N, CA, C and O atoms as a Maestro MAE file, in Angstrom:
{
 s_m_m2io_version
 :::
 2.0.0
}

f_m_ct {
 s_m_title
 :::
 protein
 m_atom[324] {
  # First column is atom index #
  i_m_mmod_type
  r_m_x_coord
  r_m_y_coord
  r_m_z_coord
  i_m_residue_number
  s_m_chain_name
  s_m_pdb_residue_name
  s_m_pdb_atom_name
  i_m_atomic_number
  :::
  1 25 5.595 8.711 14.695 1 A "MET " " N  " 7
  2 3 5.558 8.136 16.007 1 A "MET " " CA " 6
  3 2 6.658 7.082 16.093 1 A "MET " " C  " 6
  4 15 6.783 6.221 15.222 1 A "MET " " O  " 8
  5 25 7.438 7.164 17.140 2 A "THR " " N  " 7
  6 3 8.504 6.188 17.323 2 A "THR " " CA " 6
  7 2 8.901 6.131 18.791 2 A "THR " " C  " 6
  8 15 8.722 7.093 19.539 2 A "THR " " O  " 8
  9 25 9.435 5.001 19.183 3 A "THR " " N  " 7
  10 3 10.023 4.878 20.514 3 A "THR " " CA " 6
  11 2 11.544 4.875 20.408 3 A "THR " " C  " 6
  12 15 12.238 4.726 21.414 3 A "THR " " O  " 8
  13 25 12.062 5.039 19.190 4 A "SER " " N  " 7
  14 3 13.495 4.976 18.931 4 A "SER " " CA " 6
  15 2 14.107 6.379 18.886 4 A "SER " " C  " 6
  16 15 13.749 7.197 18.039 4 A "SER " " O  " 8
  17 25 15.023 6.638 19.796 5 A "GLY " " N  " 7
  18 3 15.720 7.915 19.800 5 A "GLY " " CA " 6
  19 2 16.548 8.112 18.544 5 A "GLY " " C  " 6
  20 15 16.637 9.224 18.024 5 A "GLY " " O  " 8
  21 25 17.156 7.034 18.052 6 A "ALA " " N  " 7
  22 3 17.966 7.118 16.833 6 A "ALA " " CA " 6
  23 2 17.103 7.476 15.622 6 A "ALA " " C  " 6
  24 15 17.497 8.293 14.790 6 A "ALA " " O  " 8
  25 25 15.926 6.859 15.530 7 A "GLU " " N  " 7
  26 3 15.042 7.169 14.412 7 A "GLU " " CA " 6
  27 2 14.577 8.619 14.481 7 A "GLU " " C  " 6
  28 15 14.517 9.301 13.458 7 A "GLU " " O  " 8
  29 25 14.248 9.094 15.678 8 A "LYS " " N  " 7
  30 3 13.825 10.480 15.852 8 A "LYS " " CA " 6
  31 2 14.937 11.426 15.408 8 A "LYS " " C  " 6
  32 15 14.676 12.377 14.671 8 A "LYS " " O  " 8
  33 25 16.166 11.181 15.841 9 A "SER " " N  " 7
  34 3 17.300 12.037 15.469 9 A "SER " " CA " 6
  35 2 17.514 12.045 13.965 9 A "SER " " C  " 6
  36 15 17.765 13.095 13.373 9 A "SER " " O  " 8
  37 25 17.414 10.876 13.348 10 A "ASN " " N  " 7
  38 3 17.577 10.768 11.901 10 A "ASN " " CA " 6
  39 2 16.509 11.573 11.169 10 A "ASN " " C  " 6
  40 15 16.816 12.273 10.203 10 A "ASN " " O  " 8
  41 25 15.282 11.484 11.611 11 A "LEU " " N  " 7
  42 3 14.197 12.212 10.956 11 A "LEU " " CA " 6
  43 2 14.354 13.719 11.136 11 A "LEU " " C  " 6
  44 15 14.079 14.483 10.211 11 A "LEU " " O  " 8
  45 25 14.790 14.153 12.312 12 A "LEU " " N  " 7
  46 3 15.013 15.580 12.532 12 A "LEU " " CA " 6
  47 2 16.110 16.106 11.609 12 A "LEU " " C  " 6
  48 15 16.000 17.214 11.084 12 A "LEU " " O  " 8
  49 25 17.169 15.314 11.408 13 A "ARG " " N  " 7
  50 3 18.244 15.698 10.491 13 A "ARG " " CA " 6
  51 2 17.736 15.810 9.053 13 A "ARG " " C  " 6
  52 15 18.253 16.601 8.265 13 A "ARG " " O  " 8
  53 25 16.724 15.015 8.722 14 A "ARG " " N  " 7
  54 3 16.166 15.024 7.362 14 A "ARG " " CA " 6
  55 2 15.113 16.111 7.174 14 A "ARG " " C  " 6
  56 15 14.529 16.220 6.095 14 A "ARG " " O  " 8
  57 25 14.861 16.915 8.201 15 A "GLY " " N  " 7
  58 3 13.955 18.045 8.058 15 A "GLY " " CA " 6
  59 2 12.570 17.866 8.643 15 A "GLY " " C  " 6
  60 15 11.737 18.767 8.538 15 A "GLY " " O  " 8
  61 25 12.303 16.717 9.260 16 A "PHE " " N  " 7
  62 3 11.006 16.534 9.906 16 A "PHE " " CA " 6
  63 2 10.943 17.395 11.163 16 A "PHE " " C  " 6
  64 15 11.966 17.662 11.793 16 A "PHE " " O  " 8
  65 25 9.757 17.820 11.515 17 A "ARG " " N  " 7
  66 3 9.572 18.621 12.720 17 A "ARG " " CA " 6
  67 2 9.149 17.721 13.875 17 A "ARG " " C  " 6
  68 15 8.445 16.728 13.689 17 A "ARG " " O  " 8
  69 25 9.589 18.089 15.052 18 A "ASP " " N  " 7
  70 3 9.188 17.360 16.253 18 A "ASP " " CA " 6
  71 2 8.051 18.118 16.922 18 A "ASP " " C  " 6
  72 15 8.262 18.863 17.879 18 A "ASP " " O  " 8
  73 25 6.846 17.918 16.406 19 A "ASP " " N  " 7
  74 3 5.689 18.586 16.994 19 A "ASP " " CA " 6
  75 2 4.726 17.586 17.625 19 A "ASP " " C  " 6
  76 15 3.540 17.865 17.794 19 A "ASP " " O  " 8
  77 25 5.266 16.404 17.971 20 A "SER " " N  " 7
  78 3 4.414 15.348 18.520 20 A "SER " " CA " 6
  79 2 3.779 15.764 19.841 20 A "SER " " C  " 6
  80 15 2.602 15.484 20.069 20 A "SER " " O  " 8
  81 25 4.517 16.412 20.695 21 A "VAL " " N  " 7
  82 3 3.959 16.838 21.985 21 A "VAL " " CA " 6
  83 2 2.872 17.869 21.761 21 A "VAL " " C  " 6
  84 15 1.812 17.806 22.384 21 A "VAL " " O  " 8
  85 25 3.128 18.813 20.880 22 A "LYS " " N  " 7
  86 3 2.127 19.829 20.580 22 A "LYS " " CA " 6
  87 2 0.859 19.179 20.028 22 A "LYS " " C  " 6
  88 15 -0.247 19.522 20.446 22 A "LYS " " O  " 8
  89 25 1.015 18.253 19.102 23 A "ALA " " N  " 7
  90 3 -0.146 17.592 18.510 23 A "ALA " " CA " 6
  91 2 -0.936 16.818 19.555 23 A "ALA " " C  " 6
  92 15 -2.166 16.863 19.579 23 A "ALA " " O  " 8
  93 25 -0.216 16.107 20.421 24 A "LEU " " N  " 7
  94 3 -0.915 15.310 21.428 24 A "LEU " " CA " 6
  95 2 -1.680 16.173 22.417 24 A "LEU " " C  " 6
  96 15 -2.837 15.886 22.725 24 A "LEU " " O  " 8
  97 25 -1.056 17.212 22.911 25 A "TYR " " N  " 7
  98 3 -1.669 17.996 23.982 25 A "TYR " " CA " 6
  99 2 -2.566 19.122 23.494 25 A "TYR " " C  " 6
  100 15 -3.526 19.473 24.179 25 A "TYR " " O  " 8
  101 25 -2.284 19.693 22.339 26 A "GLU " " N  " 7
  102 3 -3.114 20.794 21.867 26 A "GLU " " CA " 6
  103 2 -4.241 20.334 20.952 26 A "GLU " " C  " 6
  104 15 -5.350 20.866 21.013 26 A "GLU " " O  " 8
  105 25 -3.963 19.356 20.111 27 A "ASN " " N  " 7
  106 3 -4.965 18.938 19.138 27 A "ASN " " CA " 6
  107 2 -5.798 17.759 19.611 27 A "ASN " " C  " 6
  108 15 -7.019 17.761 19.454 27 A "ASN " " O  " 8
  109 25 -5.171 16.779 20.172 28 A "ILE " " N  " 7
  110 3 -5.874 15.571 20.573 28 A "ILE " " CA " 6
  111 2 -6.379 15.673 22.009 28 A "ILE " " C  " 6
  112 15 -7.423 15.117 22.352 28 A "ILE " " O  " 8
  113 25 -5.634 16.383 22.837 29 A "LYS " " N  " 7
  114 3 -5.973 16.598 24.247 29 A "LYS " " CA " 6
  115 2 -5.875 15.336 25.099 29 A "LYS " " C  " 6
  116 15 -6.366 15.313 26.227 29 A "LYS " " O  " 8
  117 25 -5.258 14.307 24.579 30 A "LYS " " N  " 7
  118 3 -4.957 13.131 25.371 30 A "LYS " " CA " 6
  119 2 -3.788 12.409 24.734 30 A "LYS " " C  " 6
  120 15 -3.559 12.541 23.532 30 A "LYS " " O  " 8
  121 25 -3.056 11.660 25.509 31 A "ALA " " N  " 7
  122 3 -1.882 10.963 24.988 31 A "ALA " " CA " 6
  123 2 -1.993 9.479 25.283 31 A "ALA " " C  " 6
  124 15 -2.597 9.072 26.276 31 A "ALA " " O  " 8
  125 25 -1.410 8.685 24.418 32 A "SER " " N  " 7
  126 3 -1.341 7.245 24.623 32 A "SER " " CA " 6
  127 2 0.115 6.861 24.797 32 A "SER " " C  " 6
  128 15 0.988 7.374 24.097 32 A "SER " " O  " 8
  129 25 0.370 5.977 25.711 33 A "TYR " " N  " 7
  130 3 1.733 5.518 25.930 33 A "TYR " " CA " 6
  131 2 2.004 4.322 25.040 33 A "TYR " " C  " 6
  132 15 1.208 3.383 24.995 33 A "TYR " " O  " 8
  133 25 3.120 4.349 24.333 34 A "ILE " " N  " 7
  134 3 3.522 3.245 23.476 34 A "ILE " " CA " 6
  135 2 4.660 2.518 24.172 34 A "ILE " " C  " 6
  136 15 5.707 3.104 24.447 34 A "ILE " " O  " 8
  137 25 4.452 1.257 24.449 35 A "HIS " " N  " 7
  138 3 5.442 0.438 25.148 35 A "HIS " " CA " 6
  139 2 6.452 -0.140 24.167 35 A "HIS " " C  " 6
  140 15 6.127 -0.400 23.008 35 A "HIS " " O  " 8
  141 25 7.673 -0.338 24.637 36 A "ASN " " N  " 7
  142 3 8.722 -0.958 23.822 36 A "ASN " " CA " 6
  143 2 8.598 -2.476 23.784 36 A "ASN " " C  " 6
  144 15 9.097 -3.113 22.856 36 A "ASN " " O  " 8
  145 25 7.948 -3.053 24.765 37 A "ASN " " N  " 7
  146 3 7.891 -4.511 24.899 37 A "ASN " " CA " 6
  147 2 6.452 -4.999 24.961 37 A "ASN " " C  " 6
  148 15 5.538 -4.271 25.348 37 A "ASN " " O  " 8
  149 25 6.283 -6.257 24.566 38 A "ALA " " N  " 7
  150 3 4.977 -6.898 24.701 38 A "ALA " " CA " 6
  151 2 4.665 -7.067 26.173 38 A "ALA " " C  " 6
  152 15 5.570 -7.105 27.007 38 A "ALA " " O  " 8
  153 25 3.416 -7.167 26.484 39 A "GLY " " N  " 7
  154 3 2.993 -7.380 27.863 39 A "GLY " " CA " 6
  155 2 1.548 -7.820 27.891 39 A "GLY " " C  " 6
  156 15 0.883 -7.858 26.855 39 A "GLY " " O  " 8
  157 25 1.066 -8.147 29.051 40 A "ASN " " N  " 7
  158 3 -0.300 -8.616 29.206 40 A "ASN " " CA " 6
  159 2 -1.284 -7.563 28.697 40 A "ASN " " C  " 6
  160 15 -1.306 -6.436 29.193 40 A "ASN " " O  " 8
  161 25 -2.090 -7.931 27.716 41 A "GLY " " N  " 7
  162 3 -3.098 -7.044 27.164 41 A "GLY " " CA " 6
  163 2 -2.589 -6.100 26.090 41 A "GLY " " C  " 6
  164 15 -3.365 -5.297 25.572 41 A "GLY " " O  " 8
  165 25 -1.317 -6.169 25.739 42 A "ARG " " N  " 7
  166 3 -0.744 -5.286 24.726 42 A "ARG " " CA " 6
  167 2 -0.708 -5.972 23.366 42 A "ARG " " C  " 6
  168 15 -0.506 -7.182 23.264 42 A "ARG " " O  " 8
  169 25 -0.910 -5.167 22.322 43 A "VAL " " N  " 7
  170 3 -0.836 -5.656 20.944 43 A "VAL " " CA " 6
  171 2 0.123 -4.760 20.171 43 A "VAL " " C  " 6
  172 15 0.362 -3.614 20.552 43 A "VAL " " O  " 8
  173 25 0.670 -5.294 19.081 44 A "LYS " " N  " 7
  174 3 1.594 -4.511 18.259 44 A "LYS " " CA " 6
  175 2 0.861 -3.375 17.556 44 A "LYS " " C  " 6
  176 15 -0.279 -3.522 17.116 44 A "LYS " " O  " 8
  177 25 1.543 -2.241 17.464 45 A "LEU " " N  " 7
  178 3 1.064 -1.123 16.669 45 A "LEU " " CA " 6
  179 2 1.980 -1.037 15.450 45 A "LEU " " C  " 6
  180 15 3.171 -0.748 15.574 45 A "LEU " " O  " 8
  181 25 1.416 -1.289 14.284 46 A "TYR " " N  " 7
  182 3 2.170 -1.322 13.036 46 A "TYR " " CA " 6
  183 2 2.140 0.042 12.362 46 A "TYR " " C  " 6
  184 15 1.161 0.783 12.465 46 A "TYR " " O  " 8
  185 25 3.237 0.362 11.667 47 A "ARG " " N  " 7
  186 3 3.307 1.609 10.900 47 A "ARG " " CA " 6
  187 2 3.510 1.275 9.425 47 A "ARG " " C  " 6
  188 15 4.365 0.468 9.061 47 A "ARG " " O  " 8
  189 25 2.700 1.918 8.593 48 A "PHE " " N  " 7
  190 3 2.760 1.756 7.148 48 A "PHE " " CA " 6
  191 2 2.887 3.128 6.496 48 A "PHE " " C  " 6
  192 15 2.445 4.135 7.050 48 A "PHE " " O  " 8
  193 25 3.496 3.156 5.315 49 A "TYR " " N  " 7
  194 3 3.598 4.393 4.557 49 A "TYR " " CA " 6
  195 2 2.914 4.214 3.215 49 A "TYR " " C  " 6
  196 15 3.118 3.215 2.524 49 A "TYR " " O  " 8
  197 25 2.107 5.186 2.859 50 A "GLY " " N  " 7
  198 3 1.430 5.154 1.569 50 A "GLY " " CA " 6
  199 2 1.977 6.234 0.660 50 A "GLY " " C  " 6
  200 15 1.615 7.402 0.803 50 A "GLY " " O  " 8
  201 25 2.843 5.866 -0.272 51 A "SER " " N  " 7
  202 3 3.457 6.864 -1.147 51 A "SER " " CA " 6
  203 2 2.423 7.560 -2.024 51 A "SER " " C  " 6
  204 15 2.569 8.746 -2.323 51 A "SER " " O  " 8
  205 25 1.390 6.851 -2.436 52 A "SER " " N  " 7
  206 3 0.363 7.493 -3.252 52 A "SER " " CA " 6
  207 2 -0.535 8.399 -2.402 52 A "SER " " C  " 6
  208 15 -1.184 9.311 -2.914 52 A "SER " " O  " 8
  209 25 -0.555 8.127 -1.104 53 A "TYR " " N  " 7
  210 3 -1.340 8.958 -0.189 53 A "TYR " " CA " 6
  211 2 -0.457 9.974 0.529 53 A "TYR " " C  " 6
  212 15 -0.969 10.920 1.128 53 A "TYR " " O  " 8
  213 25 0.842 9.795 0.477 54 A "THR " " N  " 7
  214 3 1.854 10.594 1.189 54 A "THR " " CA " 6
  215 2 1.513 10.759 2.669 54 A "THR " " C  " 6
  216 15 1.581 11.856 3.223 54 A "THR " " O  " 8
  217 25 1.150 9.654 3.284 55 A "ASP " " N  " 7
  218 3 0.856 9.684 4.707 55 A "ASP " " CA " 6
  219 2 1.223 8.354 5.354 55 A "ASP " " C  " 6
  220 15 1.642 7.409 4.687 55 A "ASP " " O  " 8
  221 25 1.055 8.309 6.651 56 A "HIS " " N  " 7
  222 3 1.298 7.086 7.407 56 A "HIS " " CA " 6
  223 2 -0.025 6.537 7.931 56 A "HIS " " C  " 6
  224 15 -0.969 7.280 8.201 56 A "HIS " " O  " 8
  225 25 -0.061 5.240 8.062 57 A "LEU " " N  " 7
  226 3 -1.199 4.544 8.657 57 A "LEU " " CA " 6
  227 2 -0.681 3.789 9.862 57 A "LEU " " C  " 6
  228 15 0.273 3.019 9.750 57 A "LEU " " O  " 8
  229 25 -1.292 3.998 11.001 58 A "TYR " " N  " 7
  230 3 -0.967 3.266 12.218 58 A "TYR " " CA " 6
  231 2 -2.149 2.376 12.542 58 A "TYR " " C  " 6
  232 15 -3.285 2.847 12.599 58 A "TYR " " O  " 8
  233 25 -1.896 1.099 12.755 59 A "THR " " N  " 7
  234 3 -2.980 0.151 12.994 59 A "THR " " CA " 6
  235 2 -2.473 -1.034 13.804 59 A "THR " " C  " 6
  236 15 -1.279 -1.332 13.805 59 A "THR " " O  " 8
  237 25 -3.375 -1.696 14.482 60 A "THR " " N  " 7
  238 3 -3.036 -2.936 15.175 60 A "THR " " CA " 6
  239 2 -3.326 -4.144 14.294 60 A "THR " " C  " 6
  240 15 -3.096 -5.284 14.696 60 A "THR " " O  " 8
  241 25 -3.832 -3.888 13.092 61 A "ASN " " N  " 7
  242 3 -4.175 -4.957 12.157 61 A "ASN " " CA " 6
  243 2 -3.229 -4.901 10.955 61 A "ASN " " C  " 6
  244 15 -3.389 -4.052 10.078 61 A "ASN " " O  " 8
  245 25 -2.258 -5.793 10.915 62 A "TYR " " N  " 7
  246 3 -1.261 -5.818 9.847 62 A "TYR " " CA " 6
  247 2 -1.918 -5.896 8.469 62 A "TYR " " C  " 6
  248 15 -1.524 -5.177 7.551 62 A "TYR " " O  " 8
  249 25 -2.906 -6.756 8.325 63 A "ASN " " N  " 7
  250 3 -3.560 -6.944 7.026 63 A "ASN " " CA " 6
  251 2 -4.265 -5.686 6.539 63 A "ASN " " C  " 6
  252 15 -4.404 -5.488 5.332 63 A "ASN " " O  " 8
  253 25 -4.711 -4.838 7.450 64 A "GLU " " N  " 7
  254 3 -5.370 -3.592 7.056 64 A "GLU " " CA " 6
  255 2 -4.425 -2.718 6.227 64 A "GLU " " C  " 6
  256 15 -4.821 -2.171 5.198 64 A "GLU " " O  " 8
  257 25 -3.189 -2.590 6.677 65 A "GLY " " N  " 7
  258 3 -2.217 -1.791 5.942 65 A "GLY " " CA " 6
  259 2 -1.856 -2.385 4.602 65 A "GLY " " C  " 6
  260 15 -1.798 -1.679 3.596 65 A "GLY " " O  " 8
  261 25 -1.613 -3.690 4.587 66 A "ILE " " N  " 7
  262 3 -1.256 -4.374 3.350 66 A "ILE " " CA " 6
  263 2 -2.408 -4.296 2.345 66 A "ILE " " C  " 6
  264 15 -2.188 -3.983 1.175 66 A "ILE " " O  " 8
  265 25 -3.614 -4.574 2.789 67 A "ASN " " N  " 7
  266 3 -4.779 -4.562 1.892 67 A "ASN " " CA " 6
  267 2 -5.091 -3.173 1.356 67 A "ASN " " C  " 6
  268 15 -5.690 -3.039 0.289 67 A "ASN " " O  " 8
  269 25 -4.684 -2.130 2.096 68 A "ALA " " N  " 7
  270 3 -4.922 -0.757 1.647 68 A "ALA " " CA " 6
  271 2 -3.823 -0.265 0.706 68 A "ALA " " C  " 6
  272 15 -3.888 0.861 0.212 68 A "ALA " " O  " 8
  273 25 -2.811 -1.107 0.456 69 A "GLY " " N  " 7
  274 3 -1.753 -0.745 -0.465 69 A "GLY " " CA " 6
  275 2 -0.608 0.037 0.144 69 A "GLY " " C  " 6
  276 15 0.185 0.640 -0.579 69 A "GLY " " O  " 8
  277 25 -0.512 0.038 1.444 70 A "TYR " " N  " 7
  278 3 0.565 0.737 2.135 70 A "TYR " " CA " 6
  279 2 1.800 -0.158 2.249 70 A "TYR " " C  " 6
  280 15 1.693 -1.384 2.253 70 A "TYR " " O  " 8
  281 25 2.969 0.470 2.342 71 A "ALA " " N  " 7
  282 3 4.228 -0.256 2.532 71 A "ALA " " CA " 6
  283 2 4.508 -0.384 4.024 71 A "ALA " " C  " 6
  284 15 4.446 0.601 4.760 71 A "ALA " " O  " 8
  285 25 4.811 -1.581 4.460 72 A "TYR " " N  " 7
  286 3 5.074 -1.865 5.868 72 A "TYR " " CA " 6
  287 2 6.419 -1.265 6.273 72 A "TYR " " C  " 6
  288 15 7.428 -1.503 5.610 72 A "TYR " " O  " 8
  289 25 6.438 -0.492 7.356 73 A "GLU " " N  " 7
  290 3 7.663 0.120 7.867 73 A "GLU " " CA " 6
  291 2 8.136 -0.503 9.175 73 A "GLU " " C  " 6
  292 15 9.272 -0.277 9.592 73 A "GLU " " O  " 8
  293 25 7.292 -1.272 9.813 74 A "GLY " " N  " 7
  294 3 7.695 -1.913 11.050 74 A "GLY " " CA " 6
  295 2 6.708 -1.687 12.170 74 A "GLY " " C  " 6
  296 15 5.731 -0.951 12.032 74 A "GLY " " O  " 8
  297 25 6.988 -2.340 13.283 75 A "ALA " " N  " 7
  298 3 6.149 -2.166 14.469 75 A "ALA " " CA " 6
  299 2 6.685 -0.982 15.264 75 A "ALA " " C  " 6
  300 15 7.882 -0.905 15.538 75 A "ALA " " O  " 8
  301 25 5.807 -0.068 15.631 76 A "VAL " " N  " 7
  302 3 6.181 1.112 16.402 76 A "VAL " " CA " 6
  303 2 6.418 0.728 17.857 76 A "VAL " " C  " 6
  304 15 7.325 1.251 18.505 76 A "VAL " " O  " 8
  305 25 5.608 -0.176 18.358 77 A "GLY " " N  " 7
  306 3 5.680 -0.603 19.745 77 A "GLY " " CA " 6
  307 2 4.429 -1.392 20.074 77 A "GLY " " C  " 6
  308 15 3.823 -2.021 19.207 77 A "GLY " " O  " 8
  309 25 4.059 -1.348 21.329 78 A "TYR " " N  " 7
  310 3 2.897 -2.121 21.799 78 A "TYR " " CA " 6
  311 2 1.958 -1.199 22.549 78 A "TYR " " C  " 6
  312 15 2.391 -0.345 23.323 78 A "TYR " " O  " 8
  313 25 0.679 -1.378 22.314 79 A "ILE " " N  " 7
  314 3 -0.334 -0.565 22.977 79 A "ILE " " CA " 6
  315 2 -1.422 -1.461 23.545 79 A "ILE " " C  " 6
  316 15 -1.557 -2.621 23.157 79 A "ILE " " O  " 8
  317 25 -2.194 -0.906 24.470 80 A "TYR " " N  " 7
  318 3 -3.352 -1.626 24.982 80 A "TYR " " CA " 6
  319 2 -4.499 -1.440 24.014 80 A "TYR " " C  " 6
  320 15 -4.739 -0.334 23.530 80 A "TYR " " O  " 8
  321 25 -5.198 -2.504 23.736 81 A "ARG " " N  " 7
  322 3 -6.333 -2.417 22.814 81 A "ARG " " CA " 6
  323 2 -7.567 -2.029 23.576 81 A "ARG " " C  " 6
  324 15 -8.641 -1.900 22.987 81 A "ARG " " O  " 8
  :::
 }
 m_bond[323] {
  # First column is bond index #
  i_m_from
  i_m_to
  i_m_order
  :::
  1 1 2 1
  2 2 3 1
  3 3 4 2
  4 3 5 1
  5 5 6 1
  6 6 7 1
  7 7 8 2
  8 7 9 1
  9 9 10 1
  10 10 11 1
  11 11 12 2
  12 11 13 1
  13 13 14 1
  14 14 15 1
  15 15 16 2
  16 15 17 1
  17 17 18 1
  18 18 19 1
  19 19 20 2
  20 19 21 1
  21 21 22 1
  22 22 23 1
  23 23 24 2
  24 23 25 1
  25 25 26 1
  26 26 27 1
  27 27 28 2
  28 27 29 1
  29 29 30 1
  30 30 31 1
  31 31 32 2
  32 31 33 1
  33 33 34 1
  34 34 35 1
  35 35 36 2
  36 35 37 1
  37 37 38 1
  38 38 39 1
  39 39 40 2
  40 39 41 1
  41 41 42 1
  42 42 43 1
  43 43 44 2
  44 43 45 1
  45 45 46 1
  46 46 47 1
  47 47 48 2
  48 47 49 1
  49 49 50 1
  50 50 51 1
  51 51 52 2
  52 51 53 1
  53 53 54 1
  54 54 55 1
  55 55 56 2
  56 55 57 1
  57 57 58 1
  58 58 59 1
  59 59 60 2
  60 59 61 1
  61 61 62 1
  62 62 63 1
  63 63 64 2
  64 63 65 1
  65 65 66 1
  66 66 67 1
  67 67 68 2
  68 67 69 1
  69 69 70 1
  70 70 71 1
  71 71 72 2
  72 71 73 1
  73 73 74 1
  74 74 75 1
  75 75 76 2
  76 75 77 1
  77 77 78 1
  78 78 79 1
  79 79 80 2
  80 79 81 1
  81 81 82 1
  82 82 83 1
  83 83 84 2
  84 83 85 1
  85 85 86 1
  86 86 87 1
  87 87 88 2
  88 87 89 1
  89 89 90 1
  90 90 91 1
  91 91 92 2
  92 91 93 1
  93 93 94 1
  94 94 95 1
  95 95 96 2
  96 95 97 1
  97 97 98 1
  98 98 99 1
  99 99 100 2
  100 99 101 1
  101 101 102 1
  102 102 103 1
  103 103 104 2
  104 103 105 1
  105 105 106 1
  106 106 107 1
  107 107 108 2
  108 107 109 1
  109 109 110 1
  110 110 111 1
  111 111 112 2
  112 111 113 1
  113 113 114 1
  114 114 115 1
  115 115 116 2
  116 115 117 1
  117 117 118 1
  118 118 119 1
  119 119 120 2
  120 119 121 1
  121 121 122 1
  122 122 123 1
  123 123 124 2
  124 123 125 1
  125 125 126 1
  126 126 127 1
  127 127 128 2
  128 127 129 1
  129 129 130 1
  130 130 131 1
  131 131 132 2
  132 131 133 1
  133 133 134 1
  134 134 135 1
  135 135 136 2
  136 135 137 1
  137 137 138 1
  138 138 139 1
  139 139 140 2
  140 139 141 1
  141 141 142 1
  142 142 143 1
  143 143 144 2
  144 143 145 1
  145 145 146 1
  146 146 147 1
  147 147 148 2
  148 147 149 1
  149 149 150 1
  150 150 151 1
  151 151 152 2
  152 151 153 1
  153 153 154 1
  154 154 155 1
  155 155 156 2
  156 155 157 1
  157 157 158 1
  158 158 159 1
  159 159 160 2
  160 159 161 1
  161 161 162 1
  162 162 163 1
  163 163 164 2
  164 163 165 1
  165 165 166 1
  166 166 167 1
  167 167 168 2
  168 167 169 1
  169 169 170 1
  170 170 171 1
  171 171 172 2
  172 171 173 1
  173 173 174 1
  174 174 175 1
  175 175 176 2
  176 175 177 1
  177 177 178 1
  178 178 179 1
  179 179 180 2
  180 179 181 1
  181 181 182 1
  182 182 183 1
  183 183 184 2
  184 183 185 1
  185 185 186 1
  186 186 187 1
  187 187 188 2
  188 187 189 1
  189 189 190 1
  190 190 191 1
  191 191 192 2
  192 191 193 1
  193 193 194 1
  194 194 195 1
  195 195 196 2
  196 195 197 1
  197 197 198 1
  198 198 199 1
  199 199 200 2
  200 199 201 1
  201 201 202 1
  202 202 203 1
  203 203 204 2
  204 203 205 1
  205 205 206 1
  206 206 207 1
  207 207 208 2
  208 207 209 1
  209 209 210 1
  210 210 211 1
  211 211 212 2
  212 211 213 1
  213 213 214 1
  214 214 215 1
  215 215 216 2
  216 215 217 1
  217 217 218 1
  218 218 219 1
  219 219 220 2
  220 219 221 1
  221 221 222 1
  222 222 223 1
  223 223 224 2
  224 223 225 1
  225 225 226 1
  226 226 227 1
  227 227 228 2
  228 227 229 1
  229 229 230 1
  230 230 231 1
  231 231 232 2
  232 231 233 1
  233 233 234 1
  234 234 235 1
  235 235 236 2
  236 235 237 1
  237 237 238 1
  238 238 239 1
  239 239 240 2
  240 239 241 1
  241 241 242 1
  242 242 243 1
  243 243 244 2
  244 243 245 1
  245 245 246 1
  246 246 247 1
  247 247 248 2
  248 247 249 1
  249 249 250 1
  250 250 251 1
  251 251 252 2
  252 251 253 1
  253 253 254 1
  254 254 255 1
  255 255 256 2
  256 255 257 1
  257 257 258 1
  258 258 259 1
  259 259 260 2
  260 259 261 1
  261 261 262 1
  262 262 263 1
  263 263 264 2
  264 263 265 1
  265 265 266 1
  266 266 267 1
  267 267 268 2
  268 267 269 1
  269 269 270 1
  270 270 271 1
  271 271 272 2
  272 271 273 1
  273 273 274 1
  274 274 275 1
  275 275 276 2
  276 275 277 1
  277 277 278 1
  278 278 279 1
  279 279 280 2
  280 279 281 1
  281 281 282 1
  282 282 283 1
  283 283 284 2
  284 283 285 1
  285 285 286 1
  286 286 287 1
  287 287 288 2
  288 287 289 1
  289 289 290 1
  290 290 291 1
  291 291 292 2
  292 291 293 1
  293 293 294 1
  294 294 295 1
  295 295 296 2
  296 295 297 1
  297 297 298 1
  298 298 299 1
  299 299 300 2
  300 299 301 1
  301 301 302 1
  302 302 303 1
  303 303 304 2
  304 303 305 1
  305 305 306 1
  306 306 307 1
  307 307 308 2
  308 307 309 1
  309 309 310 1
  310 310 311 1
  311 311 312 2
  312 311 313 1
  313 313 314 1
  314 314 315 1
  315 315 316 2
  316 315 317 1
  317 317 318 1
  318 318 319 1
  319 319 320 2
  320 319 321 1
  321 321 322 1
  322 322 323 1
  323 323 324 2
  :::
 }
}
């Protein structure tokens, strides 16, 4: 998940698939909008990577990722809680 076009392009070049739309609409059946900027009622959505888990963790609680042993990759954007 990213709001950065450059990051998306880089990941596609590295062999990642762009199936985010398919996942949102076919599997989840609903989508959430991720804002680029803070705003009234919005909180940061943090992204972490767990090499031992080989997955990503998305959370609004920074300490949750750190305490679970994940590596911090940055804030994806802002979402409504």
